[in-house]
Every structure is written in structure tokens, then in C-alpha cells.
Backbone bond lengths (Angstrom), bond angles and torsions (degrees), N, CA, C in turn:
res aa  C-N    CA-C-N  psi(-1)  N-CA   C-N-CA  omega(-1)  CA-C   N-CA-C  phi
1 M - - - 1.421 - - 1.549 103.09 -
2 K 1.385 113.80 133.23 1.481 118.93 173.68 1.471 107.47 -111.74
3 L 1.301 119.02 137.24 1.449 126.05 177.93 1.508 107.34 -126.55
4 L 1.375 112.97 123.87 1.541 117.58 179.05 1.481 105.74 -124.51
5 Y 1.421 115.45 126.31 1.345 121.25 172.24 1.519 115.41 -140.44
6 W 1.258 117.17 161.22 1.599 120.47 178.94 1.549 105.29 -97.47
7 D 1.453 104.21 133.91 1.413 114.72 -175.92 1.597 106.45 -125.53
8 K 1.313 119.19 79.23 1.371 131.33 174.65 1.551 114.74 56.05
9 N 1.289 117.11 -44.61 1.523 120.81 178.57 1.368 116.23 -131.45
10 G 1.407 122.44 16.73 1.344 123.39 174.55 1.490 112.85 167.54
11 F 1.331 118.63 162.31 1.454 122.40 177.74 1.428 116.12 -71.40
12 V 1.360 120.41 148.52 1.485 125.92 175.30 1.551 102.31 -119.12
13 L 1.336 113.32 134.68 1.420 117.99 177.01 1.606 106.16 -121.99
14 I 1.381 109.85 121.25 1.490 117.26 175.50 1.529 110.97 -111.65
15 Y 1.248 117.26 132.32 1.449 124.83 179.11 1.520 112.44 -123.23
16 K 1.280 114.86 128.83 1.517 115.47 178.18 1.431 106.59 -138.82
17 R 1.328 118.19 139.67 1.469 124.59 178.82 1.397 110.09 -131.94
18 L 1.319 115.52 138.36 1.533 120.40 178.78 1.488 108.63 -84.58
19 E 1.269 114.29 140.42 1.510 123.08 170.64 1.560 115.34 -66.46
20 K 1.389 108.33 -36.84 1.533 118.06 179.23 1.463 108.49 -141.19
21 G 1.233 118.78 145.71 1.539 124.65 171.15 1.547 107.71 79.31
22 R 1.370 113.70 -168.39 1.437 121.95 -173.66 1.594 107.94 -132.01
23 F 1.298 109.71 160.60 1.411 116.13 170.44 1.583 110.18 -74.07
24 K 1.257 117.82 142.39 1.491 122.36 177.97 1.484 105.47 -103.78
25 I 1.297 118.82 113.06 1.443 125.03 176.62 1.533 109.25 -110.36
26 I 1.301 110.62 136.04 1.554 115.68 178.59 1.553 113.08 -86.05
27 K 1.292 119.69 -45.31 1.429 126.64 -176.58 1.582 108.99 -107.08
28 Y 1.261 112.26 108.99 1.551 119.61 -175.01 1.407 113.11 -136.91
29 D 1.278 122.16 118.85 1.496 126.30 -172.62 1.573 101.18 -101.21
30 E 1.266 114.36 107.24 1.495 115.97 -179.46 1.491 111.77 -75.31
31 N 1.361 125.57 -20.97 1.324 122.08 174.61 1.526 118.99 -70.93
32 M 1.338 114.58 -28.08 1.446 123.64 -178.70 1.601 107.60 -106.23
33 D 1.349 118.44 -9.36 1.497 120.96 -176.54 1.429 112.27 56.10
34 V 1.452 118.65 43.46 1.359 124.12 -177.76 1.485 111.28 -131.36
35 A 1.365 118.92 143.50 1.499 122.81 176.47 1.454 108.48 -111.26
36 T 1.348 114.02 139.51 1.512 118.71 179.90 1.515 113.16 -111.09
37 L 1.335 117.38 122.78 1.521 122.84 -175.36 1.484 104.71 -130.94
38 D 1.410 111.95 149.62 1.436 114.18 172.77 1.554 106.77 -93.79
39 N 1.330 118.60 173.70 1.451 121.38 -175.75 1.580 113.44 -55.26
40 K 1.334 117.12 -41.01 1.396 121.48 -177.19 1.602 106.61 -67.42
41 Q 1.341 117.41 -48.05 1.479 118.33 -178.56 1.478 112.40 -61.84
42 L 1.287 118.36 -38.74 1.521 123.48 175.65 1.476 114.31 -63.23
43 S 1.260 116.36 -40.82 1.668 121.48 176.84 1.490 103.45 -65.49
44 W 1.261 122.38 -45.55 1.366 120.36 -174.86 1.513 111.89 -67.76
45 L 1.350 113.89 -39.59 1.490 116.01 -177.91 1.515 114.00 -69.17
46 L 1.366 114.75 -32.90 1.459 121.84 176.68 1.534 111.89 -75.27
47 A 1.295 117.03 -15.73 1.468 119.66 179.44 1.616 105.46 -98.07
48 G 1.257 120.05 -2.74 1.465 124.90 176.16 1.444 110.84 84.16
49 L 1.350 120.82 21.10 1.484 121.32 179.32 1.473 109.50 -95.19
50 D 1.405 113.58 153.65 1.436 119.43 179.59 1.636 110.23 -86.12
51 Y 1.249 123.43 97.94 1.438 118.56 -174.03 1.422 113.48 -70.25
52 D 1.333 123.93 -4.63 1.486 122.72 174.08 1.569 106.34 -71.24
53 L 1.331 119.96 -33.68 1.392 123.22 179.60 1.489 115.84 -88.38
54 M 1.289 116.23 -9.11 1.432 121.94 -178.07 1.519 108.93 -92.45
55 A 1.210 120.25 152.12 1.477 125.40 -178.63 1.489 110.02 -144.24
56 Q 1.325 119.20 135.88 1.396 126.53 175.61 1.419 107.58 -61.42
57 N 1.434 118.39 139.79 1.436 119.65 172.72 1.487 114.04 -67.29
58 K 1.345 114.36 145.87 1.447 113.53 -176.39 1.526 113.35 -74.43
59 A 1.253 122.26 147.69 1.416 127.21 -179.16 1.506 107.82 -62.78
60 L 1.402 116.99 133.72 1.501 119.26 179.11 1.436 108.27 -80.54
61 D 1.320 117.81 146.02 1.459 124.03 176.53 1.510 107.48 -112.18
62 Y 1.465 118.65 116.79 1.305 123.41 175.76 1.494 119.58 -106.78
63 S 1.370 110.62 23.22 1.416 117.99 -177.43 1.503 114.62 -65.44
64 G 1.368 118.34 -22.03 1.447 121.77 -179.79 1.531 110.11 -83.73
65 F 1.309 120.04 -0.24 1.443 118.47 178.62 1.546 110.10 -108.42
66 Y 1.291 118.12 155.96 1.446 122.52 -179.68 1.479 111.53 -137.68
């Protein structure tokens, strides 16, 4: 996987290769050969986690407290 982003005064290129297996990407545009991930999905992917199985914690509601 290659990741390119702008960091205030220049581009940053990150390259990660798996020794075994493949990256699992949810949103992939075959016409443009581009995958779209949000920040949470990217961090989980780079950490080697399966973000299909992960879920964001529900927001807590403190309206019952005073």
C-alpha cells in the first residue's frame, strides 16, 4: 500500500507491504485504481486490524445526570 499526503510544507509517502496475505479494502474504485478510507479505518488497517469486525464505541449519554 502506498499512501501520499500533504504535510504543511511537503508530501509524505508511506509504503507498507504485507509479508503474507493481502490488505482488505472496503471502498475500492476499480476505474481509478484508488481506495477510500477514513482516518479510523486507515489507522486500523496500518495496525493490522480487521475494521469489518471493529466498531466504534457508542456515544455516552449523560442527560440523566445532573
